[in-house]
C-alpha positions as CSV (number, residue, x, y, z in Angstrom):
1,X,-19.7,3.5,-1.2
2,X,-17.5,1.4,-4.0
3,X,-17.8,4.0,-6.4
4,X,-17.5,8.0,-6.7
5,X,-19.2,9.9,-9.5
6,X,-18.1,12.7,-10.6
7,X,-19.9,15.2,-13.1
8,X,-18.4,17.0,-15.5
9,X,-19.7,20.6,-17.2
10,X,-19.3,19.0,-21.1
11,X,-20.7,15.8,-20.3
12,X,-24.1,14.9,-18.6
13,X,-23.2,11.5,-17.6
14,X,-21.0,10.8,-14.3
15,X,-17.7,9.1,-14.8
16,X,-17.2,6.4,-12.2
17,X,-14.1,5.9,-10.2
18,X,-13.6,2.4,-8.3
19,X,-13.2,2.8,-5.1
20,X,-11.6,1.2,-2.9
21,X,-9.4,-1.0,-4.9
22,X,-10.1,-5.0,-4.6
23,X,-7.3,-7.3,-6.1
24,X,-8.7,-9.7,-8.3
25,X,-9.2,-13.5,-7.0
26,X,-5.8,-15.9,-7.0
27,X,-5.9,-18.4,-9.4
28,X,-3.2,-21.3,-9.4
29,X,-0.3,-21.1,-11.7
30,X,0.2,-23.4,-14.8
31,X,1.6,-26.7,-13.6
32,X,4.4,-28.6,-15.4
33,X,6.7,-25.6,-15.7
34,X,10.5,-25.9,-14.5
35,X,10.9,-24.7,-11.2
36,X,12.8,-21.4,-12.0
37,X,10.2,-20.2,-14.0
38,X,7.9,-19.8,-10.9
39,X,10.7,-18.6,-9.1
40,X,11.3,-15.9,-11.8
41,X,7.5,-15.3,-11.9
42,X,7.0,-14.5,-8.1
43,X,10.1,-12.8,-8.1
44,X,8.6,-10.4,-11.0
45,X,5.3,-9.8,-9.1
46,X,7.4,-9.1,-5.6
47,X,9.2,-5.9,-7.8
48,X,6.4,-4.6,-9.4
49,X,4.5,-4.3,-5.9
50,X,7.6,-2.7,-4.7
51,X,8.1,-0.7,-8.0
52,X,4.3,0.6,-7.3
53,X,4.6,1.1,-3.4
54,X,7.8,3.0,-4.0
55,X,6.4,5.1,-6.9
56,X,3.0,5.8,-4.5
57,X,5.8,7.2,-1.7
58,X,7.5,9.7,-3.9
59,X,10.7,7.8,-5.0
60,X,10.4,8.1,-8.5
61,X,14.1,7.8,-9.8
62,X,16.0,4.2,-9.9
63,X,18.7,5.9,-8.1
64,X,17.0,7.1,-5.4
65,X,15.8,3.4,-4.7
66,X,18.7,1.7,-3.1
67,X,18.7,-1.8,-1.3
68,X,18.1,-0.6,2.0
69,X,15.2,1.7,0.9
70,X,13.6,-0.9,-1.4
71,X,13.7,-3.3,1.8
72,X,12.3,-0.4,4.2
73,X,9.5,-0.3,1.8
74,X,8.9,-4.1,1.6
75,X,8.9,-4.1,5.4
76,X,6.2,-1.2,5.7
77,X,3.9,-3.2,3.2
78,X,4.2,-6.3,4.7
79,X,6.4,-8.2,1.8
80,X,9.4,-10.6,3.1
81,X,12.8,-8.7,2.3
82,X,13.9,-8.9,-1.2
83,X,17.3,-10.5,-2.5
84,X,19.6,-8.3,-4.1
85,X,18.4,-9.5,-7.1
86,X,14.9,-8.7,-6.6
87,X,16.2,-5.1,-5.9
88,X,18.0,-4.7,-9.1
89,X,14.4,-5.7,-10.9
90,X,12.6,-2.8,-8.8
91,X,14.8,-0.4,-10.1
92,X,14.7,-1.7,-13.6
93,X,11.1,-1.7,-13.3
94,X,11.4,2.0,-12.4
95,X,13.5,2.8,-15.2
96,X,11.8,1.2,-18.1
97,X,8.4,2.5,-17.0
98,X,9.4,6.0,-18.2
């Protein structure tokens, strides 16, 4: 069942919840940008995926997310081990999302 319906007492309409999550179809990145732009773009995406995985696993504070913790999570999720710069970006995302 792709969506579950919940009924509430005050509203007669069911509330739809999307289950399970299906990622959007990937599109090609725009051509003609400097290589550094693509590197930074992919690094931001990786940091975002890792930050979400850490938050889902119960790591809520940036000081709890050491490089070793982030790299272990990357291994669990199936992502290549992140660099020190990417680990720093993960902590920055966790810090500024509050």
